[in-house]
N, C-alpha and C positions, 0 to 999 in steps of 0.2 A: 490342539491346545484347549484345555478345559477352562472356560470362563465362568466365574461365579458372580451372579448378579445379586446385589444385596440391597435391602431396604433399611437396615439398621447396622450400626457399627459395633454390634455386640459379639461378633464371632471371635473366638479365641485367637484365630490367626491374625486378626486386625488389632490386637492389643498394642503392638509397637506404634501404630498410627495414633491410637487413643492416648498414648503416654509419651508423646513427642518431646515433652519438656523433661522427662525423667532420663536424662542422658547417662547418669551413672548406672542405671539399670540396664540400659542398652549396651553400654560398654562391658558390663560384667558378663553378658552372654555373647559378646563379640559381633554385634550388629550396629548399623548406623542408618540414619534416615537421609534420603535424598529427596529434595523438594523442588518443584518447578521444572518446566519442560527442558530447558537447556541442561540442567544438572542431571536429571533423570535420563535424558538421551545419552549423555556421556557415560553414565553408569551402564546402560544397556550395551553400549558399543565397547566397553572396556572388557578386560579379562577377569574382573572381579566377579565373585558369585552373587547373582541376583536372587534374593530370597523370595520376594513377592513385589507386586505392584498394585496400587490402588488408584483408579482413574475414572474419568467419565467416558461415556460411550464415544464421544467425539475423539478423544485422545486414543482410545482403543482402535478405532477405525484407521487412524494415522499410523500406529505402530504395530498393528496386528502381525504383519509378516515377520518382522525382526523378533517380536516377542514369541512367536511360535518356535523359534530355534533356541530361545533362552529359557523359556518356562513351558516346556512341552506338556508336562503332566498337570501341574497345579500352580497356584500362586498368583493368578490374575483375577482381580476383584474389580467389578464395575459398579459404580453408584451414581445416583443423580447428584447434581450440583447442590441441591438443598441438603443432602446428607453430608457432603464433603465440607460444606460451610460450617459444620459443627466443629471441625478440627481447626485449631488455632492457626491464624495466618493464611487464610484462603487466598488473599492477594499475592502471597509469596509462593504458595505451592501450586496455584493456578489450576487446581483440580487434577493434578498428576503428582503422585508421590511413589517412592519405592523404598524397599528395605534391602540393604546389601550386607554382605559379610565382610567384616574387617579382615584384611589380609594379615598374615603373620609378620611380626616385626623382623627386619633383616639383621643379620650379624654384620656390623660395619667392617670387620676385618676380613671376613669371607667375601663380602661385596666388593671390597677394595681391589681384589685381584681381578675382578671382571670389568673394572672401569677403564676405559681408554684414557690415555694421557692427552693433554693436561687435565688432571682431575679437579673437579669443582664441587665442593660440598658446602652446605650451610648448616650451622648449628644454632639452636635457640635456647636461651637460658632465662627462665623466669617470665616467659610469655604466657600470662594467665587469661588474657582476653581472647575468646574464641574467634571473634570477628577479625582481630588483628592477625591471628594465626592463619585464617583463611586467605587474607591478602598476601601474607608471606608465602604461603604455598603457591598461590597464583603467580607471584613474581618469580619464584624458583622454577616453576614449570616454563614460564615465558622466556627465561634467560638460560635455559639448558643446564640447570643444576642437576647433578647426578643422584644426589640423595639429600634428604633433610634429616638431620640428627636432632632428636627431641630430648632435651634433658629432663631430669626428674622433677624440676620445678615449673615446667611448662605444661599447658593444657594439651589435651588430646586433639590432634588434627582432624580426627573423625567425629568430633562433636557436630551436632546438626548445623549450628551457625557457621562453624568453620568450613564444613563441606559446602554450604550455600555460598559463602563469600569467596571460596576458591573457584566457584563456577564449575565445579566438577573436575578441575585439573588435578585434584588430589588422587584421582583414580589411576593416574599414570605417573605419579611421582613416588619413587621408593622412599619409604619412611623407616628410620632407624630409631627405636626407643632405647634409651640407656638409663641405667640406675644411678650412675655417677658420671655426670658430664665432664667434670674436671679430670677424672682418671682416664676417660676415653680420649680427651684432647691430649693428655700427656703421652699416652701410648701411640697415638697417631703421629705426634711430633717427634717421638723418639725413633719411630720407624717400625714397620711390621715386616718380618721376613717371610716370604713365600717360597715356593719351590724354585722360582726363577730369579727373584730379586728381593732386595730389601727396600720397601717403599716408605718414605716418610712424607708427611703432609705438613705444610707450613700453616700454623694456626694464626689467624689474623683477627683481631678484635675491632669491632666498630665501637669506638669509644670517643665521645665528643669533647674530651678534656683538652685543655690548651696545649699540652705537651705531645699530643698525638700528631702524626704526620697527615698531611692532606692526601686524599685518595689518589690524586693524579701523580703523586710522587712515590707511590707504593707499587712494587712489581706484583701484578696479579696474573701473570702468565704461566706460573708454574703450578704444581700440585698444591692446592690450598683448601682450607676450610675457613669460611667466614663466620664469625660468631657474633650474634646479636642478642642484646638483653632487653629488659623491660624499659619502658619510657620513664618510669619513676625511679627505679633503683639501678638500672643499667646492668652490666654483666657483674656477677658476683666476684669477689676478690679471689676466691678459690679457683675459679675458671680463668680469670685474668692472668693468674700466675703462669698458666700454661700457654699463653698467647705470646708469640715472639715479636709481634708487631701490633701497634695500636694506631688506628687511623680515624680520620674524621672527614665529614663533608663540610667544605667551606661555605659559610652562610653570611648574609648581610643583616644589618639592623639589630645586632646583638642577639639574634635568635640562636639559642644554644643547642636546640635539637628539633627534629621533626618527627612525625609519626613513624613508628618502627617499620610499618609496611612500606612507607615512602622511602625510608632509608635503605631498606633491602633492595628496592627497585633501582635507586640511584647507584648504589655500589655495584650491583650485579651488571648494570649497564656498562659501567666503567670496566669491569672485568671482561665482558664480552668485547668491548671496544679494543682493549689491549690485546686480546687474543686473536682478533681478526674475524674471519668468517666463522659463524657458529658451527659447531660440530654436533653430529647427532648423538643424543643421549641413549644409553642402552636401556 
């Protein structure tokens, strides 16, 4: 493994670290930033492509063996703490950061054939806050969601803050990006015919309106896709039209809603409770 020791952060290879706030630039070239020991460790252990890593000598001593198999030729950069403190958020990245390659988006209809039943998907509509997205990803990973479907009005789950808030669980959660979430939900509900069967997914909206059913009264044991919207606007009318059921979390003291990340956790827990013993996700 070739290790490059640096005194300044002006190498061309280190530009992604110097431009950590320029998320659109990173997304355009298909990379993302992982920061902090736990997140970087999960990236190293994942199947995703590791482009480079920037860390202190102490972190290199700890991860040298596994890095030798992941970055055999180049891409390991070592700097002193004083250099790394020039990068925003030292307390967050802890002197260890990495650049990964964003995996290609999956085709939901091809992916559907590979998923064991009962299928459990989550779709997001209008989630613009990257930190909320990261929490949603973490909840999906924790409760065995097979894929996260990201609509055209939601932010990228591979934004830096989203990756950080997911605590690296994003690296093992299949992501499906779609251009028209309403159309995708419609096709899933109508059913997709494969070589062996016609599979339809029940589309269920998390909608806190008064006429929605309480979650305990909704059957979550079959093939389902749970749809969540933004805290301000909720799920768009176009997407809601393709949801066969609307449900809500019962709350006290006239509270009409909770943070979307919390809602995802509560509803997914109920789905797992109804389904019994958690099943492994492919």
